[in-house]
C-alpha positions as CSV (number, residue, x, y, z in Angstrom):
1,M,144.5,89.1,88.6
2,R,143.7,85.8,90.6
3,C,142.0,87.9,93.3
4,L,139.4,89.2,90.8
5,P,137.4,86.0,90.2
6,I,137.5,85.2,93.8
7,A,136.3,88.7,94.7
8,A,133.5,88.5,92.2
9,C,132.2,85.3,93.7
10,V,132.4,86.6,97.2
11,L,130.6,89.8,96.1
12,A,128.2,87.9,94.2
13,S,127.2,85.7,97.2
14,L,126.8,88.6,99.7
15,P,123.2,89.5,98.7
16,V,122.0,85.7,99.2
17,A,123.7,85.4,102.5
18,A,122.2,88.6,103.8
19,Q,118.7,87.7,103.2
20,T,116.6,86.1,105.7
21,E,113.7,84.0,105.1
22,R,110.7,85.7,106.5
23,L,107.6,83.6,107.2
24,S,104.2,85.7,107.3
25,R,101.6,83.8,109.5
26,P,98.0,85.0,109.8
27,E,96.6,86.2,113.1
28,L,93.1,85.1,114.2
29,V,90.8,87.9,114.8
30,L,87.5,86.0,115.4
31,K,86.3,82.6,115.5
32,T,82.8,81.6,116.0
33,V,80.1,78.9,115.0
34,V,76.9,80.1,113.3
35,S,73.8,78.5,112.3
36,G,71.7,79.2,109.2
37,M,74.3,78.5,106.5
38,P,73.2,77.3,103.3
39,T,75.4,73.9,103.3
40,G,74.9,72.9,107.0
41,S,72.9,73.6,110.2
42,Q,76.0,74.8,112.0
43,Q,79.5,76.0,110.4
44,E,82.6,77.8,111.9
45,I,83.6,81.1,110.7
46,R,87.1,82.3,111.1
47,V,88.4,85.9,110.3
48,M,92.3,86.2,109.9
49,T,94.5,89.2,109.1
50,A,97.8,89.0,107.9
51,M,100.6,91.5,106.5
52,I,102.7,90.0,103.8
53,K,105.5,92.2,102.6
54,P,107.5,91.7,99.4
55,G,109.7,88.5,99.7
56,D,107.8,86.9,102.6
57,R,106.5,83.4,102.4
58,T,103.4,82.1,103.7
59,P,102.8,78.7,105.6
60,L,101.5,76.0,103.6
61,S,97.7,75.5,104.0
62,T,95.5,72.4,103.6
63,V,91.8,72.9,103.4
64,S,89.6,70.0,104.3
65,R,86.2,69.7,102.1
């Protein structure tokens, strides 16, 4: 009967050990400078795409204003 608590702990920890952390990063598709935007004479536009699956994490983002 001593093996039962140990076996339960081992089995409970298997899903956590089997999971690997996935980091989804966006892929740059287009980067260009345009004129005529409402808030400035020239601004940079970037178009990105990303595939984020359940359980994936995304990198932290900082936005300068």
